[in-house]
N, C-alpha and C positions, 0 to 999 in steps of 0.2 A: 778404307772403310773403317763406318762407327763401330764400335765395341760393345757387349754387354758388361756391366758391372752385376754380379751376383749376389744379393744377401741370403744368408743361409742362418736357418737356426735348426736344430736338432735335438733330440733326446732318445735314452735307453735306458728302462728299469725293470728290474726283476718282478715286479707286481707282486703275486703273492705266491712266486713259486720260491724255493730255497736256493737257487741259484739261477742266472741270467746267460740263456744261450743264443741271445739277440746279440747282434753287432752292427754300430755304424763305425762308417770309416768315409774320409778321415774326419778330424775333428774341426768343427765347422769354423773355428776362430783362425785356420788357413786362408789366407785373403787372396789368393791367385789361384786357387783351386777349382780345377773344373770336372773334377770325377768326383762321384757321389754314389755310395754302396750302404744298402742295408741286407742283412742277412737275418735269418732265423734257423737257429742250429739244430738238428734233427739227431737223436740217437739218446739222449738224457744219459743212461749208463756207458754207451758208447762215447762220450763227450762232445755232443752238440754244440757245447760252447768254442771247443777247439776246432770245430770244423767252420763254424760261422767267421771266427776269428782268422783263422787261417787264409780263407778265402777270400775275405773282404782286404787283408792285408796284401797276401798275392796279388790278388786282381788288381788293385790300385798301382802297387811297384810295377807290374809289367806294363800296364797303360801310360803311366808316367815316363817311361823311356821310349816313346813313341811320340813324335811331332804331330803326326798326320794320323788322327784316330778314324776309323771306320768300322762297318759292320764286321768285314773280314778280320780284322784283327781283334776285335771285341771276342769273336770264336775263337780265334788263335790263343787268346790269352788264357779262355776258359779249359782249352784243351791244357795248358802249362800247370791251372789250379788243379786240376784232377791228377794231374802226375806229381804234384806236391803232396795231395791227399793221399795216394797212394806211397809215396815215399813215406809219411808219418805212420801210415797203419801198418806198413812192414818192419817199422824201428819200434811201434809200440803198438802190439796186436790187441790189446783191449779195446783200441779205440775202432777196430771192426765195425761196419757198419754205420759208421758216422756220416752226416752228410749236412747240406744247408738248402734254404730257399736263397734265393736271390733276387735283388731288385738295384738296377745299375742306370745312372744317368752320368751321359758324359756331354759336355757343353763343349762345341768346337765353332768359334764364329759364328755362324748363325744357324748351325746345325746342332742337333740335339739327338742323342740317340739313346732310347730307352730299352733297356733288355731288363727280361726276367724270366725265372725258374721258379714253380712251386706258386704258393698261396699267399706271399706277401705282394703288396696291391701298389701300382705307379697310378696317381693322379694325373693329368695335364689339364690346366685351366686357362682358356684365353677369352680376353672380354667378357667375364663373367658367366661364361658357360665351360662345360664340361668339354674337350676336345678330346679326350682319350684318357682311357681307364683300362687298363691289362685284365685279362681272362686268367683265373684262377687254373693251374694245373691240380686241379682237385676231384676227388671221387664224388663227391656231390656236386660240381660243376658239371661233370659229365653225364649224370643223372638228369641234371636242369636242362641241357641241351638234349639229351633224348625223349624230353619229356615225362620223365620217371617222376620229378618233384618239381614243385613251384619253387620260384627263388625265395618266398618268404619260408617255405620249409626247408628250405636248404639251410638257412641260419639258424634252426635250431636242431638240426639232425645228428644224431649220437656220433655220425661218421664225419663231420662237416672237416675235420681237421687231418683227413686221410688224403694225403697229396700223391699224385702219381707222377711228378717228374722235381728232381731234386740236384743240386752241384753234389756227386758223388766220386767214390775211384771205383765204383762197381758197374757193372753194365754195359761199359763202353762210353762213349761220348754223347753227351747230352746236350745239342745246340740249345741257345737261350732263343726265345721269340724276342726280337728286335722291331721296335716301332721306330721311323725315321722321320723329324720333322725338321723340314730344311729352310723355314724361314722364321727362327726365333724372333719373339716380337715383345716390346717393353710393355711389362706388366705381366705377362706369362708365369703362371705359377706351375711348380711340380711338387708333389708331393708323395716321397716313398714311406711305406710303413709296413709293419709285420702284422699278422694275423690276431696279436694283441689288442689292437689299435681296433681294426673291423670286428672284432667279438665285443667292445664297449660300444661301438658308434656304426651304425650299419652304415653302407656304401653311400646311400642316397643322403644320408645325414652329415656325412662327410664332405661331401660335393656342396652341400647348402653352406656349410660352414666356410668352406675354400673360396665361395664366391662372394661371401657377404662382405659387410663393409669395414670390419674389424681389421685392426693392424695384424699383420702376420705373426708377432710376440703374442698377441691376443687370442691368436688363433691356436698357436701351439700350447699355452697356458692351459685353454679351454679341454683340447683333447687329453693334455695329462690328467686334467681333473676329473674328465669323465673316467678315463682308465682305470685311475686310483680307485675308483667306486666300482665298475661294471666289469674289470677284465681279471679273469683268473689266470691267466699268462704273464708272460714277458710283454712289453709293449714298449716300441721303439718306432721314431720316425724322423725324416728327413725333409725341411721345407726348402725349397730353394725359389728365388723371383729374379728375373731378368730386370735391369734397370738401364736405360740407354744412357751412354756416354759419348761425348764427341772425340 
């Protein structure tokens, strides 16, 4: 079977905040990697940066131990990660209440698993069109679905950053939503990002950028330049492209 070579670009920046509660993992320079994670820590004084780093590294470590990945293993990995969060909180009570959003991309042969919890986003582009976009677990998105807000109003709503799901040690296991794409093709493009990016560039403009003719590096540079100007939050992203090799 032909394999896919994956090219990757990633960034994370504290932006205008005093610390960076986002985490990307692993370093895109790892050539044989097929697992990509972007997290946005929740908690502030409860150490959101610890939550995002712990979840991204522990999740990656667990998944790398298995040769055959699937939705059930991803869910099992999250259970393990939740127990690690609980263990950390038991040892560091000041961290109680910490949590993180999650976006995860796993590429295995021609299958792609896209998992998310919270309001960090996943975009999947194929043949110049949006093929999939994750749906936020957020208060304003629930209001939009109920017809209480328009999508445009949601972008500026004062509670737009309130999430309804997160990876946490409290409240029992929260499974991620998982999208499976079974026929990865040459040129497919996947972008994971935190809400610091979508604060600076709305979803439609991100899609427009991802499908245009600029190189992937130029796209990443453009996103970062926009976030430097327009985002008040930490901002992070991971861009992955599939390229055919014999």
